[in-house]
DSSP file (Angstrom, degrees, kcal/mol; ACC not computed):
  #  RESIDUE AA STRUCTURE BP1 BP2  ACC     N-H-->O    O-->H-N    N-H-->O    O-->H-N    TCO  KAPPA ALPHA  PHI   PSI    X-CA   Y-CA   Z-CA
    1    1 A X              0   0    0      0, 0.0     2,-0.3     0, 0.0     0, 0.0   0.000 360.0 360.0 360.0 142.1    0.0    0.0    0.0
    2    2 A X        -     0   0    0      2,-0.0     2,-0.4     0, 0.0     0, 0.0  -0.950 360.0-119.3-142.3 163.8    1.2    3.5   -0.7
    3    3 A X        +     0   0    0     -2,-0.3     2,-0.3     2,-0.0     0, 0.0  -0.834  30.0 171.5-107.1 142.8   -0.1    7.0   -0.4
    4    4 A X        -     0   0    0     -2,-0.4     2,-0.5     2,-0.0    -2,-0.0  -0.985  34.2-120.3-149.2 136.0   -0.5    9.4   -3.4
    5    5 A X        -     0   0    0     -2,-0.3     2,-0.4     0, 0.0    -2,-0.0  -0.685  35.5-174.0 -78.5 127.2   -2.1   12.8   -3.6
    6    6 A X        -     0   0    0     -2,-0.5     5,-0.1     2,-0.0     2,-0.0  -0.981  30.5-109.9-124.9 130.4   -4.9   12.6   -6.2
    7    7 A X    >   -     0   0    0     -2,-0.4     3,-2.1     1,-0.1     4,-0.3  -0.372  29.7-126.9 -58.1 136.2   -7.0   15.6   -7.4
    8    8 A X  G >  S+     0   0    0      1,-0.3     3,-1.3     2,-0.2    -1,-0.1   0.778 105.0  63.5 -60.2 -29.6  -10.5   15.2   -6.0
    9    9 A X  G 3  S+     0   0    0      1,-0.2    -1,-0.3     3,-0.0    -2,-0.1   0.606  94.6  61.7 -74.8  -8.8  -12.1   15.5   -9.4
   10   10 A X  G <  S+     0   0    0     -3,-2.1    46,-2.1    45,-0.1     2,-0.5   0.525  85.0  92.7 -89.3  -6.6  -10.5   12.3  -10.5
   11   11 A X  E <   -a   56   0A   0     -3,-1.3     2,-0.3    -4,-0.3    46,-0.2  -0.784  60.7-163.3 -94.1 125.2  -12.2   10.2   -7.8
   12   12 A X  E     -a   57   0A   0     44,-3.2    46,-2.8    -2,-0.5     2,-0.3  -0.790  13.2-128.6-105.8 148.8  -15.5    8.6   -8.8
   13   13 A X        -     0   0    0     -2,-0.3     2,-0.1    44,-0.2     3,-0.1  -0.695  24.4-112.1 -92.5 147.4  -18.1    7.2   -6.5
   14   14 A X        -     0   0    0     44,-0.4     5,-0.1    -2,-0.3    -1,-0.1  -0.465  46.0 -94.0 -66.3 148.4  -19.6    3.8   -6.8
   15   15 A X    >>  -     0   0    0      1,-0.1     3,-2.1    -2,-0.1     4,-0.6  -0.357  36.4-112.9 -59.8 148.6  -23.3    3.8   -7.8
   16   16 A X  G >4 S+     0   0    0      1,-0.3     3,-1.0     2,-0.2    -1,-0.1   0.816 116.0  63.5 -56.0 -31.3  -25.5    3.6   -4.8
   17   17 A X  G 34 S+     0   0    0      1,-0.2    -1,-0.3     0, 0.0    -2,-0.1   0.727 105.8  45.1 -66.7 -20.2  -26.7    0.2   -5.8
   18   18 A X  G <4 S+     0   0    0     -3,-2.1    -1,-0.2     2,-0.1     2,-0.2   0.452  92.5 100.4-101.8  -2.6  -23.1   -1.1   -5.3
   19   19 A X  S << S-     0   0    0     -3,-1.0     2,-0.1    -4,-0.6     3,-0.0  -0.573  80.9-109.0 -82.2 145.3  -22.5    0.6   -2.0
   20   20 A X        -     0   0    0     -2,-0.2     2,-0.8     1,-0.1    -1,-0.1  -0.413  45.0 -94.2 -65.9 150.9  -22.8   -1.4    1.2
   21   21 A X        +     0   0    0     -2,-0.1     2,-0.4     3,-0.0    -1,-0.1  -0.566  58.7 167.1 -71.5 109.0  -25.8   -0.4    3.3
   22   22 A X        -     0   0    0     -2,-0.8     2,-0.1    -3,-0.0    -3,-0.0  -0.933  42.0-102.4-120.6 145.5  -24.5    2.2    5.7
   23   23 A X        -     0   0    0     -2,-0.4     2,-0.1     1,-0.1    -2,-0.0  -0.459  42.0-115.6 -65.8 139.2  -26.6    4.5    7.8
   24   24 A X        -     0   0    0     -2,-0.1     2,-0.3     1,-0.1    -1,-0.1  -0.457  27.7-113.4 -72.1 146.4  -26.8    8.0    6.4
   25   25 A X        -     0   0    0     -2,-0.1    -1,-0.1     1,-0.1     2,-0.0  -0.620  31.0-120.1 -78.7 139.8  -25.2   10.8    8.4
   26   26 A X     >  -     0   0    0     -2,-0.3     4,-2.6     1,-0.1     5,-0.2  -0.326  28.2-105.3 -70.7 161.3  -27.7   13.3    9.8
   27   27 A X  H  > S+     0   0    0      1,-0.2     4,-2.4     2,-0.2     5,-0.2   0.876 123.9  52.7 -55.4 -37.4  -27.3   16.9    8.7
   28   28 A X  H  > S+     0   0    0      2,-0.2     4,-2.2     1,-0.2    -1,-0.2   0.901 109.0  48.6 -65.9 -40.1  -26.0   17.7   12.2
   29   29 A X  H  > S+     0   0    0      2,-0.2     4,-2.4     1,-0.2    -2,-0.2   0.902 111.5  49.7 -66.1 -40.6  -23.4   14.9   11.9
   30   30 A X  H  X S+     0   0    0     -4,-2.6     4,-2.6     2,-0.2    -2,-0.2   0.904 110.4  50.6 -64.3 -40.6  -22.3   16.2    8.5
   31   31 A X  H  X S+     0   0    0     -4,-2.4     4,-2.5    -5,-0.2    -2,-0.2   0.911 110.8  49.1 -61.8 -42.1  -22.0   19.7    9.9
   32   32 A X  H  X S+     0   0    0     -4,-2.2     4,-2.3     2,-0.2    -2,-0.2   0.904 111.9  48.6 -64.3 -41.1  -19.8   18.4   12.7
   33   33 A X  H  X S+     0   0    0     -4,-2.4     4,-2.7     2,-0.2    -2,-0.2   0.910 110.6  51.4 -64.7 -41.8  -17.7   16.4   10.3
   34   34 A X  H  X S+     0   0    0     -4,-2.6     4,-2.5     2,-0.2    -2,-0.2   0.926 110.6  47.7 -61.2 -45.7  -17.3   19.5    8.1
   35   35 A X  H  X S+     0   0    0     -4,-2.5     4,-2.0     1,-0.2    -1,-0.2   0.908 112.2  50.4 -61.1 -42.0  -16.2   21.7   11.0
   36   36 A X  H  X S+     0   0    0     -4,-2.3     4,-3.1     1,-0.2     5,-0.5   0.912 111.5  47.4 -63.3 -43.1  -13.7   19.0   12.1
   37   37 A X  H  X S+     0   0    0     -4,-2.7     4,-2.1     1,-0.2    -1,-0.2   0.892 110.9  51.9 -66.1 -39.4  -12.3   18.8    8.6
   38   38 A X  H  < S+     0   0    0     -4,-2.5    -1,-0.2    -5,-0.2    -2,-0.2   0.873 117.6  39.0 -63.9 -36.1  -12.0   22.5    8.4
   39   39 A X  H  < S+     0   0    0     -4,-2.0    -2,-0.2    -5,-0.2    -1,-0.2   0.907 136.8  12.3 -80.4 -43.2  -10.2   22.6   11.7
   40   40 A X  H  < S-     0   0    0     -4,-3.1    -3,-0.2     1,-0.2    -2,-0.2   0.568  97.3-125.9-114.3 -12.7   -7.9   19.6   11.4
   41   41 A X     <  -     0   0    0     -4,-2.1     2,-0.8    -5,-0.5    -1,-0.2  -0.294  56.7 -39.3  85.9 179.1   -8.1   18.4    7.8
   42   42 A X        -     0   0    0      1,-0.2     4,-0.1    -2,-0.1    -5,-0.0  -0.727  59.0-177.5 -82.1 111.6   -9.0   14.9    6.7
   43   43 A X        +     0   0    0     -2,-0.8     2,-0.7     1,-0.2    -1,-0.2   0.802  69.3  56.0 -83.7 -31.5   -7.3   12.7    9.3
   44   44 A X  S    S-     0   0    0     17,-0.0    -1,-0.2     3,-0.0     3,-0.1  -0.909  93.3-125.0-104.1 115.5   -8.2    9.4    7.8
   45   45 A X        -     0   0    0     -2,-0.7     2,-0.2     1,-0.1    -2,-0.1  -0.174  23.5-108.2 -59.0 148.3   -7.1    9.1    4.2
   46   46 A X        -     0   0    0     15,-0.1     2,-0.5    -4,-0.1    15,-0.2  -0.535  31.0-138.9 -70.0 143.3   -9.6    8.3    1.4
   47   47 A X  E     +B   60   0A   0     13,-2.2    12,-3.6    -2,-0.2    13,-1.8  -0.936  30.0 168.6-110.2 124.9   -9.1    4.8    0.1
   48   48 A X  E     -B   58   0A   0     -2,-0.5     2,-0.3    10,-0.3    10,-0.2  -0.886  25.6-141.8-130.2 160.8   -9.4    4.4   -3.7
   49   49 A X  E     -B   57   0A   0      8,-2.1     8,-2.9    -2,-0.3     2,-0.2  -0.917  36.4 -99.2-117.5 152.2   -8.7    1.8   -6.3
   50   50 A X  E     -B   56   0A   0     -2,-0.3     6,-0.3     6,-0.2     3,-0.1  -0.505  36.7-179.9 -70.8 134.0   -7.3    2.5   -9.7
   51   51 A X        -     0   0    0      4,-3.1     2,-0.2     1,-0.5     5,-0.1  -0.418  60.6 -48.1-132.7  56.3  -10.1    2.5  -12.3
   52   52 A X  S >  S-     0   0    0      3,-0.1     3,-1.5     2,-0.0    -1,-0.5  -0.473 101.3 -20.6 104.2-179.9   -8.2    3.3  -15.6
   53   53 A X  T 3  S-     0   0    0      1,-0.3     3,-0.1    -2,-0.2    -3,-0.0  -0.478 132.9 -14.9 -66.5 121.2   -5.6    5.9  -16.5
   54   54 A X  T 3  S+     0   0    0     -2,-0.3     2,-0.4     1,-0.2    -1,-0.3   0.786 112.2 114.3  54.3  32.6   -5.8    8.7  -14.0
   55   55 A X    <   -     0   0    0     -3,-1.5    -4,-3.1   -44,-0.0     2,-0.3  -0.993  44.0-170.7-131.1 141.7   -9.2    7.6  -12.7
   56   56 A X  E     -aB  11  50A   0    -46,-2.1   -44,-3.2    -2,-0.4     2,-0.5  -0.966  16.4-141.8-135.5 146.9   -9.9    6.3   -9.2
   57   57 A X  E     -aB  12  49A   0     -8,-2.9    -8,-2.1    -2,-0.3     2,-0.2  -0.944  26.5-124.5-112.4 122.2  -12.9    4.6   -7.5
   58   58 A X  E     + B   0  48A   0    -46,-2.8   -44,-0.4    -2,-0.5   -10,-0.3  -0.446  35.1 166.0 -69.2 130.8  -13.6    5.6   -3.9
   59   59 A X  E     +     0   0A   0    -12,-3.6     2,-0.4     1,-0.4   -11,-0.2   0.716  68.5  18.7-109.6 -40.4  -13.7    2.7   -1.5
   60   60 A X  E    S+ B   0  47A   0    -13,-1.8   -13,-2.2     1,-0.1    -1,-0.4  -0.999 106.3  46.1-138.4 133.2  -13.6    4.4    1.9
   61   61 A X     >  +     0   0    0     -2,-0.4     4,-2.5   -15,-0.2     5,-0.2   0.696  51.2 153.4 113.2  28.0  -14.3    8.0    2.8
   62   62 A X  H  > S+     0   0    0      1,-0.2     4,-2.3     2,-0.2     5,-0.1   0.891  76.7  44.9 -56.1 -45.7  -17.6    8.9    1.0
   63   63 A X  H  > S+     0   0    0      2,-0.2     4,-2.1     1,-0.2    -1,-0.2   0.890 112.5  50.8 -70.4 -38.1  -18.6   11.6    3.5
   64   64 A X  H  > S+     0   0    0      2,-0.2     4,-2.5     1,-0.2    -1,-0.2   0.896 111.0  49.7 -64.4 -39.1  -15.2   13.2    3.6
   65   65 A X  H  X S+     0   0    0     -4,-2.5     4,-1.9     2,-0.2    -2,-0.2   0.924 108.7  52.4 -64.6 -44.2  -15.2   13.3   -0.2
   66   66 A X  H  X S+     0   0    0     -4,-2.3     4,-0.7    -5,-0.2    -2,-0.2   0.911 113.1  44.2 -57.3 -43.4  -18.6   14.9   -0.3
   67   67 A X  H >< S+     0   0    0     -4,-2.1     3,-0.8     1,-0.2    -1,-0.2   0.894 110.9  54.4 -69.2 -40.1  -17.5   17.6    2.2
   68   68 A X  H 3< S+     0   0    0     -4,-2.5    -1,-0.2     1,-0.2    -2,-0.2   0.794 105.1  54.1 -65.1 -28.1  -14.3   18.1    0.3
   69   69 A X  H 3<        0   0    0     -4,-1.9    -1,-0.2     1,-0.2    -2,-0.2   0.682 360.0 360.0 -79.3 -17.6  -16.1   18.7   -2.9
   70   70 A X    <<        0   0    0     -3,-0.8    -1,-0.2    -4,-0.7    -2,-0.2   0.453 360.0 360.0 -89.1 360.0  -18.3   21.4   -1.5
């Protein structure tokens, strides 16, 4: 395993039908996560797999990616 900085726009999400069933975060939880990321940054790296040349498929970190894109 290795770490690499990847531009956020190159990361694609799995379709919802292929995602494991996870409880959705409430708006309050998302706000708290956003504040935490703004203060400390993303502490747990996003996990992606290579999905073609310069394309990546997100495996872990869906909510952090959503916040990072906003």
